[in-house]
N, C-alpha and C positions, 0 to 999 in steps of 0.2 A: 388532553395531555398534548402538551409539545414533543415532536418526534427528536431525534436524537441529530444534528447537524452533521452531514455528511463529511466523514476523516479518511483523511489518503489512508491505502493500505498498506499492509508490511511490503508489499511487490514495490510501489508506487514508490514508496518509504527507500525502499533500496536501488531503484533507478535512478532516481533522485539525488541522494548519498554520491551513488556513481558517479555521476555527472558531476558533480562539484567536487570531487577529489578530484577528478579528473584535469578540471580546470583550474584549480588551485596549484597539483602541483604541476601544467602545463604554464601558469603564469610563474612560479617560483624558479622553473627552468630558465624561462625566460627573461629572469632578473639573473642566475647567476651568467646567463649569454653576454646579457649585457655590464655585469660586472668583468667577468672578463676582457671583455673590451677593453671596458676603462683601465684593468690593469696593463693590458698590453699598450694600450696606447702614452700610459702615464711613463713607463719604460723608454717607449719611443720619444718622449719628450725630454726623456733625463739623457738620453743619451745625444741626442740633437744639442742640448746646454752642453753636454760636458765635451764633445766632439767638434761641434761646429766651428769654433773659433777658437782651438786648442794650434797651438805653434804645427805648422807644416814639418813632415817628415818624409823620409826618401821610401820608395815606394816598396821597400823590401823588409820591411821593418814593419809592416803591415800586411801584405799578401802573403801568406802561408807558401812554402814550399809546394804546396799542392796547389798552388794556383787558388783560393779560397778565400773567401774574405771571412772572417769572423763578423759573429752577430755583431758584438761589443764594439768592434771598430767601425760600424756603418756611420758616415757622414765625416770618418775622421778627413784631414786634409792632409794630402801628400805634393810632393815637390816631384815635378819630373823635367830632365832637359834631352833634348831630342831632335825630333822632327814629326809634322804630319802628313799623312800618305794624301796631299788633297785633290787626288786625280778618285779617291776613295769617299768622298763626302755624299751621306746621304741624308733624308729627309725624313723626322719620325713626324707622318701625323696625325692631326687630329688631336692635339692635346692639352686639356683646360688649363686657360693661364688668364687670371687675372679678371674673372667673368664670365671672359670667352672662351676661341679656341684658336690655335696657333701652331707652326710648325718650330720641332726643336732641328738644328741642325747637327750633325753627326757627323765625326772624323777620328779615325785611327788615326793614335801616335804611338811613336816608337820611341820609349825613354830609353837611351843611351847606356846609365849605368847597370841596368837590371836585365837591357836585351825583350824588356815586356812591351806587347802590342794592349796600350788600355784605347777603347773607343771613350770619347770625348764629348761630352754633348756642350757645347759652344753657345747654347743658347736659344733664344725663338726669337721667329719669325709671326708678326699678326696677320690676320687675316684667315679667311675659309679658302682663297682660293688659292689653288698649287702655284708655288712659286717657278717662273721658267728660270732653265741654269744659269741667265747670266744676274739674277735676282738672286740668287746661293751666295752668300757672303764666300768668299773664300777663306782660310784658314793662313798666315802668316807664311812664308817660304826659308829657309836655311833653319841654322839652329833658334832654338824656341826655350825658353823656360814658361814654366804653366805651374800653376798651383790648382790643386781641382781635391773634392771632396767626395770621398769615396763610396758609390753603394753597389747593391750587387746586381746581378746579372738579372733581368727580367724572364720570364718563360716567353721562348719561342712563341711567335704568333703562326698560325697557317692560312692567315688570311689573303686573297687576294690582294695583292698592289700592282700600281704600276714601276716600272724600272724605278729606282735608286731610291724608292721611299720603304719605310717600316710601320710596323705596327705596335713593336717593340723592341727594348733595348736589348736585344742579346747578341754577345757577339761575336758568335758564329754565324747570326743572320746577318749581322750590319756588315760585315766583311765579305761574305757574299753578294748580297746586292750591290755593294759599292763597287765589286769586281778586283778588292785588293789582296783577295788570299792569297796567288800565286805571287804576286809581290813581296810576301808576309811570309813564306814557310819555313823561314826558319825562326822566326820569332818565337816569345815565349808568349802565349795566351792565357787570360786569366778566367776568373768568371764573375768579374765585378766593371762597370764603368765607371766614368769621372766625369763630373759634371764642376765647369768651369769655374773656377773664383777670380784669376787672373791668367794672364798671357804677356808672355816681355819677346819679342816686340809684337803689338797688337797689330791683328790683320786688318786691312781697308773694310769700311762698311761691316763692323763686327756684327752677329748679332747682340740682340739684349739677352744681359745675363741675368739665370734664372733667379727669381726672388729668395729670399729664405726660406725655407721649410716652415710650415704654421706649426706653432706651439700647444694651438688651442685644445684643453681636452675633450672638448667637447659636451655631449648631452648624456655620456653612457652610463653616468653615475645616479643621475636624478631616474633614468628612465628605469633602473636595477629597481631602485626604490618602489617604486610605483607600481611595478610589477608586482615584488612583494605585498605591498599594501593591496593591491588590487587581492591576493591569494589570500590574504588575512579577512578581507570582505566577503569574501564568497563563505567562505566556514562559519563566520558570522551571521551571516543572513542563514544559512541551513540551521544555526543553533535557535535565530529567534523562532523561525517557521517551525522549529519541533516546540519550542516553549510555546508559542500560539498554540499551534493546534491540541499542545496537552489542556491550556488555560480555556481553550472554547470548551474542548469535553467537558472539563470539570463544571465550568457554569452553567451548561447545558442540564449536567445530571443536579444539580443543586434546585436550578428554576422549576425539573419535573416534579425533584420532592415538596415543594414551595408548594408545587399548583396540589400534587395529590392530595400533600394533609389539608389544604383550602378546600377542596373537593368532597373531602373526609367530615368536614365542619360543616358543608353547604349541606352535606344528605342529612346528617344528624339533626342541623336546626330543621330541615324540612319538616322530618318525620315526626319531632317532637311537636312544632306547629299543628299538623294533621292529627294526630295523638289527641290536641286538647281543642281543635275542631270536633272531633268526632263524637269527644267527653262531653263536648258543651249542646251538640246535636240529643244526646241522647238526653241530659237532663231537660232539654227544652218538649224534647218527645213528651218525659215521665210528668210534665208540671201540665201540659196537655190533657193528658191520658187524667189525671186526677181530678183536674178544674170540671173535666168532662162527667166525670162520677159523680162529681157532688151536685153539677148539675139537674141529674138522671136522679139521684136520691132525694133532692128538695123538691122534684114533680110529683114523686111515688108517695111523699105523704102530706101532700096537702089533700 
């Protein structure tokens, strides 16, 4: 008789099911996270496509009275006319540019129409080495007309840097690092900065204008579906394991039943053969006894 194969106990099935369910839920959650990133990226691309090339408008048409930039207006183009605070230029260090890193040149700009001071990212300088003061392009002097793309301020960074440099474009931090705060005490500040699109007149040896933002949606959508397929696969695997366990148990019981029936038939056959042999032996013994009696009787009658 074949023994039953070892099966997973109820406790083992509980642990295995719990692990698979937790992993499946995690995969679903990761898929939702990638889906939300895809949706956020799609909204960002829609804003870029709608705002980046739109006709420039005055700054006050975009910036609210509280000095904030609405999310729907990110990348909008605005017109500014005024002057740069040239001696307050600072460098934004180590930003990725076209596969490398470089420095952005930041300079405060006072808009005459609104009385607002806006930090302007005039462009970038290639290279990892810190430019010297003479290598930093200076903005044009006097009255200047600008067109810039608006972006919200970045959170201020607490990382230490050398004087005249920053790690983030935060209006208050840029003005403080550039030493421009005392000269702008009466100026209105906003929680946004401008990425230069054009300036007239242009400064000498002006930095390279930043390229247009990417509209590549990335791989978030495909990653989301991959995580969801993993979740379905885990649950399907659990079902297959359970089905195989039941099938193995059923086949084992059938084998035992077949073996038991064969054993009974074998024992019955052996018993019948033994009875027949015993009967034949008894017949031979009777025949031999009868023959012996006949021989004795024939000798007595002579």
